[in-house]
N, CA, C and O atoms as CSV, one atom per row, in Angstrom:
chain,resi,resn,atom,element,x,y,z
A,1,MET,N,N,19.648,4.476,-75.623
A,1,MET,CA,C,18.986,3.372,-74.972
A,1,MET,C,C,17.524,3.347,-75.423
A,1,MET,O,O,16.920,4.398,-75.639
A,2,LYS,N,N,16.972,2.174,-75.560
A,2,LYS,CA,C,15.626,2.045,-76.107
A,2,LYS,C,C,14.528,2.307,-75.080
A,2,LYS,O,O,13.407,2.651,-75.453
A,3,ILE,N,N,14.833,2.148,-73.794
A,3,ILE,CA,C,13.866,2.439,-72.736
A,3,ILE,C,C,13.974,3.922,-72.391
A,3,ILE,O,O,15.077,4.451,-72.255
A,4,GLN,N,N,12.829,4.591,-72.250
A,4,GLN,CA,C,12.812,6.012,-71.930
A,4,GLN,C,C,11.958,6.260,-70.690
A,4,GLN,O,O,11.169,5.406,-70.287
A,5,SER,N,N,12.122,7.429,-70.096
A,5,SER,CA,C,11.302,7.806,-68.936
A,5,SER,C,C,9.837,7.829,-69.336
A,5,SER,O,O,9.487,8.304,-70.416
A,6,GLY,N,N,8.991,7.318,-68.467
A,6,GLY,CA,C,7.559,7.295,-68.737
A,6,GLY,C,C,7.075,5.991,-69.348
A,6,GLY,O,O,5.868,5.748,-69.389
A,7,ASP,N,N,7.992,5.134,-69.830
A,7,ASP,CA,C,7.597,3.841,-70.388
A,7,ASP,C,C,7.105,2.915,-69.279
A,7,ASP,O,O,7.549,3.015,-68.135
A,8,THR,N,N,6.194,2.024,-69.621
A,8,THR,CA,C,5.787,0.972,-68.710
A,8,THR,C,C,6.642,-0.245,-69.013
A,8,THR,O,O,6.734,-0.676,-70.162
A,9,VAL,N,N,7.268,-0.801,-67.978
A,9,VAL,CA,C,8.166,-1.934,-68.162
A,9,VAL,C,C,7.826,-3.056,-67.195
A,9,VAL,O,O,7.169,-2.844,-66.176
A,10,LYS,N,N,8.291,-4.267,-67.538
A,10,LYS,CA,C,8.127,-5.434,-66.676
A,10,LYS,C,C,9.512,-5.935,-66.308
A,10,LYS,O,O,10.378,-6.061,-67.174
A,11,VAL,N,N,9.730,-6.225,-65.018
A,11,VAL,CA,C,11.013,-6.740,-64.549
A,11,VAL,C,C,11.075,-8.220,-64.892
A,11,VAL,O,O,10.183,-8.980,-64.514
A,12,ILE,N,N,12.132,-8.645,-65.614
A,12,ILE,CA,C,12.212,-10.028,-66.072
A,12,ILE,C,C,13.212,-10.860,-65.288
A,12,ILE,O,O,13.236,-12.082,-65.437
A,13,SER,N,N,14.045,-10.233,-64.450
A,13,SER,CA,C,14.949,-11.021,-63.622
A,13,SER,C,C,15.295,-10.250,-62.361
A,13,SER,O,O,15.173,-9.026,-62.308
A,14,GLY,N,N,15.724,-10.980,-61.358
A,14,GLY,CA,C,16.076,-10.373,-60.084
A,14,GLY,C,C,15.009,-10.627,-59.036
A,14,GLY,O,O,14.058,-11.372,-59.271
A,15,ALA,N,N,15.170,-10.009,-57.887
A,15,ALA,CA,C,14.274,-10.232,-56.749
A,15,ALA,C,C,12.855,-9.746,-57.030
A,15,ALA,O,O,11.901,-10.302,-56.486
A,16,ASP,N,N,12.698,-8.725,-57.862
A,16,ASP,CA,C,11.381,-8.158,-58.153
A,16,ASP,C,C,10.801,-8.660,-59.465
A,16,ASP,O,O,9.993,-7.969,-60.084
A,17,ARG,N,N,11.200,-9.855,-59.900
A,17,ARG,CA,C,10.733,-10.398,-61.178
A,17,ARG,C,C,9.206,-10.448,-61.216
A,17,ARG,O,O,8.553,-10.872,-60.263
A,18,GLY,N,N,8.657,-9.997,-62.357
A,18,GLY,CA,C,7.214,-10.018,-62.542
A,18,GLY,C,C,6.529,-8.699,-62.244
A,18,GLY,O,O,5.392,-8.496,-62.668
A,19,HIS,N,N,7.184,-7.795,-61.528
A,19,HIS,CA,C,6.573,-6.505,-61.224
A,19,HIS,C,C,6.502,-5.642,-62.479
A,19,HIS,O,O,7.412,-5.657,-63.309
A,20,VAL,N,N,5.425,-4.900,-62.605
A,20,VAL,CA,C,5.241,-3.965,-63.711
A,20,VAL,C,C,5.178,-2.566,-63.128
A,20,VAL,O,O,4.484,-2.336,-62.137
A,21,GLY,N,N,5.893,-1.631,-63.731
A,21,GLY,CA,C,5.895,-0.268,-63.223
A,21,GLY,C,C,6.314,0.715,-64.290
A,21,GLY,O,O,6.684,0.344,-65.404
A,22,LYS,N,N,6.246,1.981,-63.916
A,22,LYS,CA,C,6.578,3.073,-64.821
A,22,LYS,C,C,8.014,3.524,-64.562
A,22,LYS,O,O,8.437,3.619,-63.410
A,23,VAL,N,N,8.763,3.803,-65.628
A,23,VAL,CA,C,10.150,4.248,-65.501
A,23,VAL,C,C,10.158,5.692,-65.003
A,23,VAL,O,O,9.551,6.575,-65.608
A,24,VAL,N,N,10.859,5.915,-63.886
A,24,VAL,CA,C,10.961,7.248,-63.304
A,24,VAL,C,C,12.128,8.017,-63.924
A,24,VAL,O,O,11.986,9.179,-64.306
A,25,SER,N,N,13.288,7.350,-64.021
A,25,SER,CA,C,14.447,8.007,-64.615
A,25,SER,C,C,15.352,6.968,-65.266
A,25,SER,O,O,15.293,5.778,-64.955
A,26,VAL,N,N,16.197,7.456,-66.186
A,26,VAL,CA,C,17.115,6.596,-66.932
A,26,VAL,C,C,18.513,7.176,-66.802
A,26,VAL,O,O,18.709,8.375,-67.001
A,27,ASP,N,N,19.506,6.320,-66.464
A,27,ASP,CA,C,20.902,6.725,-66.418
A,27,ASP,C,C,21.613,6.043,-67.582
A,27,ASP,O,O,21.931,4.856,-67.507
A,28,ASN,N,N,21.863,6.792,-68.658
A,28,ASN,CA,C,22.459,6.227,-69.865
A,28,ASN,C,C,23.896,5.769,-69.649
A,28,ASN,O,O,24.301,4.750,-70.208
A,29,GLU,N,N,24.679,6.497,-68.850
A,29,GLU,CA,C,26.077,6.139,-68.636
A,29,GLU,C,C,26.212,4.819,-67.899
A,29,GLU,O,O,27.024,3.977,-68.282
A,30,LYS,N,N,25.428,4.627,-66.850
A,30,LYS,CA,C,25.495,3.396,-66.054
A,30,LYS,C,C,24.561,2.313,-66.574
A,30,LYS,O,O,24.585,1.185,-66.082
A,31,ARG,N,N,23.731,2.649,-67.576
A,31,ARG,CA,C,22.752,1.721,-68.164
A,31,ARG,C,C,21.821,1.144,-67.100
A,31,ARG,O,O,21.617,-0.067,-67.017
A,32,LYS,N,N,21.263,2.042,-66.290
A,32,LYS,CA,C,20.331,1.638,-65.232
A,32,LYS,C,C,19.065,2.466,-65.328
A,32,LYS,O,O,19.080,3.587,-65.835
A,33,VAL,N,N,17.955,1.897,-64.830
A,33,VAL,CA,C,16.679,2.593,-64.803
A,33,VAL,C,C,16.094,2.509,-63.403
A,33,VAL,O,O,16.319,1.543,-62.674
A,34,MET,N,N,15.331,3.549,-63.040
A,34,MET,CA,C,14.594,3.526,-61.774
A,34,MET,C,C,13.122,3.359,-62.098
A,34,MET,O,O,12.570,4.098,-62.913
A,35,ILE,N,N,12.492,2.393,-61.461
A,35,ILE,CA,C,11.087,2.083,-61.701
A,35,ILE,C,C,10.343,2.281,-60.394
A,35,ILE,O,O,10.800,1.849,-59.336
A,36,GLU,N,N,9.185,2.941,-60.474
A,36,GLU,CA,C,8.452,3.221,-59.239
A,36,GLU,C,C,7.952,1.924,-58.596
A,36,GLU,O,O,7.301,1.099,-59.236
A,37,GLY,N,N,8.277,1.775,-57.312
A,37,GLY,CA,C,7.829,0.621,-56.549
A,37,GLY,C,C,8.672,-0.623,-56.709
A,37,GLY,O,O,8.298,-1.675,-56.191
A,38,VAL,N,N,9.808,-0.550,-57.410
A,38,VAL,CA,C,10.656,-1.721,-57.644
A,38,VAL,C,C,12.026,-1.476,-57.020
A,38,VAL,O,O,12.534,-0.355,-57.046
A,39,ASN,N,N,12.623,-2.531,-56.457
A,39,ASN,CA,C,13.936,-2.493,-55.819
A,39,ASN,C,C,13.955,-1.503,-54.662
A,39,ASN,O,O,14.839,-0.650,-54.581
A,40,MET,N,N,12.981,-1.618,-53.772
A,40,MET,CA,C,12.879,-0.738,-52.612
A,40,MET,C,C,13.883,-1.166,-51.544
A,40,MET,O,O,14.010,-2.355,-51.251
A,41,VAL,N,N,14.597,-0.199,-50.962
A,41,VAL,CA,C,15.568,-0.464,-49.902
A,41,VAL,C,C,15.326,0.511,-48.754
A,41,VAL,O,O,14.683,1.547,-48.923
A,42,TYR,N,N,15.852,0.159,-47.586
A,42,TYR,CA,C,15.813,1.066,-46.448
A,42,TYR,C,C,17.117,1.826,-46.382
A,42,TYR,O,O,18.193,1.238,-46.492
A,43,LYS,N,N,17.025,3.143,-46.202
A,43,LYS,CA,C,18.206,3.975,-46.018
A,43,LYS,C,C,18.120,4.539,-44.613
A,43,LYS,O,O,17.158,5.226,-44.270
A,44,HIS,N,N,19.126,4.250,-43.802
A,44,HIS,CA,C,19.146,4.720,-42.424
A,44,HIS,C,C,19.686,6.144,-42.389
A,44,HIS,O,O,20.760,6.422,-42.922
A,45,VAL,N,N,18.930,7.049,-41.753
A,45,VAL,CA,C,19.263,8.472,-41.771
A,45,VAL,C,C,19.456,8.966,-40.350
A,45,VAL,O,O,18.616,8.732,-39.481
A,46,LYS,N,N,20.578,9.656,-40.117
A,46,LYS,CA,C,20.819,10.262,-38.811
A,46,LYS,C,C,19.925,11.491,-38.658
A,46,LYS,O,O,19.590,12.130,-39.655
A,47,PRO,N,N,19.535,11.830,-37.440
A,47,PRO,CA,C,18.778,13.066,-37.249
A,47,PRO,C,C,19.593,14.275,-37.721
A,47,PRO,O,O,20.790,14.375,-37.454
A,48,SER,N,N,18.923,15.185,-38.425
A,48,SER,CA,C,19.593,16.384,-38.932
A,48,SER,C,C,18.585,17.529,-38.945
A,48,SER,O,O,17.432,17.361,-38.548
A,49,GLN,N,N,19.035,18.690,-39.405
A,49,GLN,CA,C,18.153,19.849,-39.493
A,49,GLN,C,C,16.982,19.563,-40.427
A,49,GLN,O,O,15.838,19.913,-40.135
A,50,ARG,N,N,17.282,18.927,-41.545
A,50,ARG,CA,C,16.254,18.635,-42.542
A,50,ARG,C,C,15.312,17.526,-42.072
A,50,ARG,O,O,14.106,17.589,-42.308
A,51,ASN,N,N,15.862,16.520,-41.411
A,51,ASN,CA,C,15.084,15.382,-40.943
A,51,ASN,C,C,15.339,15.208,-39.445
A,51,ASN,O,O,16.164,14.379,-39.062
A,52,PRO,N,N,14.644,15.980,-38.578
A,52,PRO,CA,C,14.953,15.975,-37.142
A,52,PRO,C,C,14.705,14.626,-36.458
A,52,PRO,O,O,15.349,14.319,-35.455
A,53,GLN,N,N,13.795,13.833,-36.979
A,53,GLN,CA,C,13.489,12.550,-36.363
A,53,GLN,C,C,14.529,11.484,-36.704
A,53,GLN,O,O,14.825,10.623,-35.875
A,54,GLY,N,N,15.092,11.532,-37.926
A,54,GLY,CA,C,16.000,10.468,-38.352
A,54,GLY,C,C,15.185,9.222,-38.679
A,54,GLY,O,O,13.994,9.321,-38.978
A,55,GLY,N,N,15.811,8.057,-38.626
A,55,GLY,CA,C,15.088,6.812,-38.830
A,55,GLY,C,C,15.425,6.149,-40.150
A,55,GLY,O,O,16.523,6.316,-40.683
A,56,ARG,N,N,14.457,5.383,-40.680
A,56,ARG,CA,C,14.662,4.620,-41.909
A,56,ARG,C,C,13.778,5.169,-43.016
A,56,ARG,O,O,12.565,5.291,-42.844
A,57,LEU,N,N,14.379,5.500,-44.148
A,57,LEU,CA,C,13.631,5.930,-45.320
A,57,LEU,C,C,13.498,4.750,-46.271
A,57,LEU,O,O,14.441,3.978,-46.442
A,58,HIS,N,N,12.346,4.609,-46.882
A,58,HIS,CA,C,12.093,3.553,-47.859
A,58,HIS,C,C,12.202,4.198,-49.230
A,58,HIS,O,O,11.387,5.056,-49.570
A,59,LYS,N,N,13.199,3.801,-50.031
A,59,LYS,CA,C,13.389,4.454,-51.324
A,59,LYS,C,C,13.703,3.439,-52.409
A,59,LYS,O,O,14.109,2.311,-52.130
A,60,GLU,N,N,13.504,3.869,-53.678
A,60,GLU,CA,C,13.778,3.022,-54.842
A,60,GLU,C,C,15.233,3.176,-55.233
A,60,GLU,O,O,15.824,4.246,-55.088
A,61,MET,N,N,15.806,2.079,-55.735
A,61,MET,CA,C,17.168,2.108,-56.246
A,61,MET,C,C,17.142,1.654,-57.707
A,61,MET,O,O,16.241,0.919,-58.110
A,62,PRO,N,N,18.123,2.089,-58.501
A,62,PRO,CA,C,18.137,1.713,-59.916
A,62,PRO,C,C,18.460,0.236,-60.129
A,62,PRO,O,O,19.133,-0.390,-59.310
A,63,ILE,N,N,17.964,-0.313,-61.248
A,63,ILE,CA,C,18.291,-1.677,-61.643
A,63,ILE,C,C,18.816,-1.644,-63.075
A,63,ILE,O,O,18.505,-0.716,-63.821
A,64,PRO,N,N,19.602,-2.637,-63.467
A,64,PRO,CA,C,20.142,-2.652,-64.839
A,64,PRO,C,C,19.028,-2.725,-65.881
A,64,PRO,O,O,18.015,-3.393,-65.675
A,65,VAL,N,N,19.228,-2.039,-66.989
A,65,VAL,CA,C,18.223,-1.996,-68.052
A,65,VAL,C,C,18.042,-3.367,-68.698
A,65,VAL,O,O,16.999,-3.640,-69.291
A,66,SER,N,N,19.054,-4.231,-68.585
A,66,SER,CA,C,18.938,-5.574,-69.159
A,66,SER,C,C,17.950,-6.448,-68.385
A,66,SER,O,O,17.549,-7.504,-68.874
A,67,ASN,N,N,17.554,-6.022,-67.185
A,67,ASN,CA,C,16.620,-6.796,-66.370
A,67,ASN,C,C,15.168,-6.394,-66.592
A,67,ASN,O,O,14.285,-6.905,-65.901
A,68,VAL,N,N,14.892,-5.491,-67.539
A,68,VAL,CA,C,13.520,-5.060,-67.787
A,68,VAL,C,C,13.185,-5.178,-69.270
A,68,VAL,O,O,14.069,-5.131,-70.126
A,69,MET,N,N,11.894,-5.333,-69.558
A,69,MET,CA,C,11.389,-5.316,-70.932
A,69,MET,C,C,10.231,-4.337,-70.993
A,69,MET,O,O,9.428,-4.250,-70.065
A,70,ALA,N,N,10.152,-3.611,-72.082
A,70,ALA,CA,C,9.046,-2.683,-72.280
A,70,ALA,C,C,7.756,-3.472,-72.468
A,70,ALA,O,O,7.772,-4.601,-72.958
A,71,VAL,N,N,6.631,-2.862,-72.072
A,71,VAL,CA,C,5.322,-3.487,-72.232
A,71,VAL,C,C,4.628,-2.829,-73.422
A,71,VAL,O,O,4.555,-1.603,-73.515
A,72,CYS,N,N,4.116,-3.668,-74.334
A,72,CYS,CA,C,3.429,-3.182,-75.530
A,72,CYS,C,C,2.149,-2.455,-75.126
A,72,CYS,O,O,1.371,-2.991,-74.337
A,73,PRO,N,N,1.906,-1.241,-75.649
A,73,PRO,CA,C,0.699,-0.502,-75.279
A,73,PRO,C,C,-0.588,-1.162,-75.776
A,73,PRO,O,O,-1.648,-0.957,-75.185
A,74,ARG,N,N,-0.514,-1.941,-76.842
A,74,ARG,CA,C,-1.727,-2.559,-77.400
A,74,ARG,C,C,-2.056,-3.892,-76.728
A,74,ARG,O,O,-3.208,-4.135,-76.371
A,75,THR,N,N,-1.049,-4.759,-76.552
A,75,THR,CA,C,-1.306,-6.113,-76.066
A,75,THR,C,C,-0.996,-6.316,-74.588
A,75,THR,O,O,-1.354,-7.350,-74.025
A,76,ASN,N,N,-0.336,-5.347,-73.947
A,76,ASN,CA,C,0.100,-5.458,-72.550
A,76,ASN,C,C,1.012,-6.657,-72.319
A,76,ASN,O,O,1.007,-7.235,-71.232
A,77,GLN,N,N,1.791,-7.036,-73.325
A,77,GLN,CA,C,2.768,-8.119,-73.229
A,77,GLN,C,C,4.172,-7.514,-73.264
A,77,GLN,O,O,4.376,-6.478,-73.897
A,78,PRO,N,N,5.145,-8.144,-72.596
A,78,PRO,CA,C,6.518,-7.660,-72.720
A,78,PRO,C,C,6.983,-7.787,-74.170
A,78,PRO,O,O,6.655,-8.757,-74.853
A,79,THR,N,N,7.738,-6.811,-74.625
A,79,THR,CA,C,8.162,-6.790,-76.019
A,79,THR,C,C,9.531,-6.148,-76.152
A,79,THR,O,O,9.968,-5.387,-75.288
A,80,ARG,N,N,10.197,-6.472,-77.251
A,80,ARG,CA,C,11.414,-5.750,-77.596
A,80,ARG,C,C,11.002,-4.479,-78.323
A,80,ARG,O,O,9.877,-4.364,-78.810
A,81,ILE,N,N,11.922,-3.533,-78.391
A,81,ILE,CA,C,11.640,-2.257,-79.048
A,81,ILE,C,C,12.552,-2.118,-80.250
A,81,ILE,O,O,13.743,-2.421,-80.178
A,82,GLY,N,N,11.982,-1.654,-81.363
A,82,GLY,CA,C,12.759,-1.398,-82.570
A,82,GLY,C,C,12.588,0.049,-83.000
A,82,GLY,O,O,11.767,0.785,-82.452
A,83,PHE,N,N,13.368,0.436,-83.978
A,83,PHE,CA,C,13.266,1.771,-84.564
A,83,PHE,C,C,12.907,1.629,-86.031
A,83,PHE,O,O,13.335,0.682,-86.692
A,84,ARG,N,N,12.124,2.567,-86.541
A,84,ARG,CA,C,11.793,2.578,-87.969
A,84,ARG,C,C,11.567,4.023,-88.401
A,84,ARG,O,O,11.306,4.912,-87.590
A,85,TYR,N,N,11.678,4.217,-89.722
A,85,TYR,CA,C,11.420,5.536,-90.288
A,85,TYR,C,C,10.028,5.553,-90.886
A,85,TYR,O,O,9.627,4.619,-91.581
A,86,LEU,N,N,9.293,6.618,-90.614
A,86,LEU,CA,C,7.950,6.797,-91.152
A,86,LEU,C,C,8.052,7.399,-92.552
A,86,LEU,O,O,9.117,7.888,-92.928
A,87,PRO,N,N,6.981,7.376,-93.320
A,87,PRO,CA,C,7.035,7.925,-94.685
A,87,PRO,C,C,7.479,9.388,-94.764
A,87,PRO,O,O,8.053,9.797,-95.774
A,88,ASP,N,N,7.230,10.177,-93.731
A,88,ASP,CA,C,7.658,11.584,-93.765
A,88,ASP,C,C,9.126,11.756,-93.379
A,88,ASP,O,O,9.636,12.875,-93.419
A,89,GLY,N,N,9.824,10.668,-93.003
A,89,GLY,CA,C,11.244,10.734,-92.678
A,89,GLY,C,C,11.538,10.848,-91.201
A,89,GLY,O,O,12.706,10.919,-90.820
A,90,SER,N,N,10.512,10.867,-90.342
A,90,SER,CA,C,10.769,10.923,-88.905
A,90,SER,C,C,10.994,9.512,-88.366
A,90,SER,O,O,10.479,8.534,-88.908
A,91,LYS,N,N,11.770,9.430,-87.291
A,91,LYS,CA,C,12.143,8.150,-86.701
A,91,LYS,C,C,11.279,7.898,-85.471
A,91,LYS,O,O,11.080,8.794,-84.650
A,92,GLU,N,N,10.761,6.662,-85.347
A,92,GLU,CA,C,9.934,6.336,-84.187
A,92,GLU,C,C,10.344,5.004,-83.585
A,92,GLU,O,O,10.934,4.155,-84.252
A,93,ARG,N,N,10.015,4.839,-82.299
A,93,ARG,CA,C,10.182,3.551,-81.629
A,93,ARG,C,C,8.901,2.764,-81.838
A,93,ARG,O,O,7.820,3.349,-81.909
A,94,PHE,N,N,9.008,1.423,-81.939
A,94,PHE,CA,C,7.807,0.612,-82.074
A,94,PHE,C,C,7.976,-0.703,-81.341
A,94,PHE,O,O,9.094,-1.187,-81.162
A,95,ALA,N,N,6.852,-1.283,-80.916
A,95,ALA,CA,C,6.846,-2.570,-80.233
A,95,ALA,C,C,6.917,-3.668,-81.276
A,95,ALA,O,O,6.114,-3.691,-82.209
A,96,LYS,N,N,7.872,-4.580,-81.129
A,96,LYS,CA,C,8.057,-5.620,-82.133
A,96,LYS,C,C,6.945,-6.659,-82.094
A,96,LYS,O,O,6.711,-7.335,-83.096
A,97,VAL,N,N,6.250,-6.807,-80.964
A,97,VAL,CA,C,5.174,-7.791,-80.862
A,97,VAL,C,C,4.002,-7.422,-81.760
A,97,VAL,O,O,3.490,-8.259,-82.503
A,98,SER,N,N,3.577,-6.153,-81.686
A,98,SER,CA,C,2.371,-5.761,-82.402
A,98,SER,C,C,2.609,-4.738,-83.507
A,98,SER,O,O,1.720,-4.507,-84.327
A,99,GLY,N,N,3.775,-4.129,-83.545
A,99,GLY,CA,C,4.037,-3.086,-84.531
A,99,GLY,C,C,3.497,-1.729,-84.113
A,99,GLY,O,O,3.541,-0.779,-84.895
A,100,GLU,N,N,2.990,-1.622,-82.892
A,100,GLU,CA,C,2.411,-0.380,-82.371
A,100,GLU,C,C,3.516,0.657,-82.159
A,100,GLU,O,O,4.570,0.340,-81.609
A,101,GLY,N,N,3.272,1.898,-82.595
A,101,GLY,CA,C,4.226,2.976,-82.397
A,101,GLY,C,C,4.292,3.376,-80.942
A,101,GLY,O,O,3.284,3.367,-80.236
A,102,MET,N,N,5.508,3.735,-80.487
A,102,MET,CA,C,5.706,4.116,-79.083
A,102,MET,C,C,6.288,5.519,-78.949
A,102,MET,O,O,6.857,5.860,-77.912
A,103,GLY,N,N,6.149,6.330,-79.991
A,103,GLY,CA,C,6.591,7.713,-79.895
A,103,GLY,C,C,7.692,8.055,-80.887
A,103,GLY,O,O,8.519,7.217,-81.245
A,104,ILE,N,N,7.677,9.303,-81.315
A,104,ILE,CA,C,8.661,9.821,-82.268
A,104,ILE,C,C,9.971,10.082,-81.528
A,104,ILE,O,O,9.968,10.627,-80.424
A,105,VAL,N,N,11.091,9.691,-82.141
A,105,VAL,CA,C,12.406,9.871,-81.545
A,105,VAL,C,C,13.106,11.093,-82.130
A,105,VAL,O,O,13.734,11.859,-81.400
A,106,SER,N,N,12.999,11.279,-83.455
A,106,SER,CA,C,13.654,12.422,-84.078
A,106,SER,C,C,12.731,13.056,-85.113
A,106,SER,O,O,11.840,12.390,-85.640
A,107,PRO,N,N,12.938,14.329,-85.406
A,107,PRO,CA,C,12.088,15.023,-86.381
A,107,PRO,C,C,12.337,14.507,-87.793
A,107,PRO,O,O,13.314,13.797,-88.030
A,108,PRO,N,N,11.459,14.858,-88.734
A,108,PRO,CA,C,11.607,14.382,-90.116
A,108,PRO,C,C,12.921,14.820,-90.752
A,108,PRO,O,O,13.392,15.938,-90.542
A,109,LYS,N,N,13.505,13.903,-91.540
A,109,LYS,CA,C,14.712,14.195,-92.309
A,109,LYS,C,C,14.429,13.815,-93.754
A,109,LYS,O,O,13.883,12.747,-94.031
A,110,LYS,N,N,14.802,14.694,-94.668
A,110,LYS,CA,C,14.494,14.486,-96.091
A,110,LYS,C,C,15.080,13.205,-96.636
A,110,LYS,O,O,14.438,12.530,-97.441
A,111,ARG,N,N,16.288,12.850,-96.215
A,111,ARG,CA,C,16.950,11.691,-96.817
A,111,ARG,C,C,16.264,10.372,-96.501
A,111,ARG,O,O,16.447,9.398,-97.232
A,112,TYR,N,N,15.462,10.312,-95.408
A,112,TYR,CA,C,14.758,9.076,-95.055
A,112,TYR,C,C,13.295,9.065,-95.478
A,112,TYR,O,O,12.600,8.068,-95.282
A,113,ALA,N,N,12.828,10.155,-96.051
A,113,ALA,CA,C,11.443,10.219,-96.514
A,113,ALA,C,C,11.281,9.386,-97.780
A,113,ALA,O,O,12.143,9.394,-98.658
A,114,THR,N,N,10.164,8.667,-97.860
A,114,THR,CA,C,9.887,7.901,-99.076
A,114,THR,C,C,9.258,8.830,-100.104
A,114,THR,O,O,8.456,9.702,-99.772
A,115,LYS,N,N,9.637,8.626,-101.348
A,115,LYS,CA,C,9.179,9.558,-102.401
A,115,LYS,C,C,7.879,9.157,-102.999
A,115,LYS,O,O,7.373,9.839,-103.890
């Protein structure tokens, strides 16, 4: 998946459209992401040893990755993410809007290095 933990993303559809936040976790199997402060729900909790008072907890729930776009670090605009190989053969993610690198994905490999 092109979105990773720690990325800044913008919600493009759903009830929280327009919110910008940081990705807390990514579930690759379900193709969902959790973003801090987005898709907040109340969870009703019975009193227990751990939580003697009980009550309502306010927590974040995951949203589909198709509902978010990464934010370009240079322009602060929503952007698609691509992959490219650097001259040393390492693979990196980059923002398609500005061409800004967004981090190395894999270590250098000889077969992709330019001579």
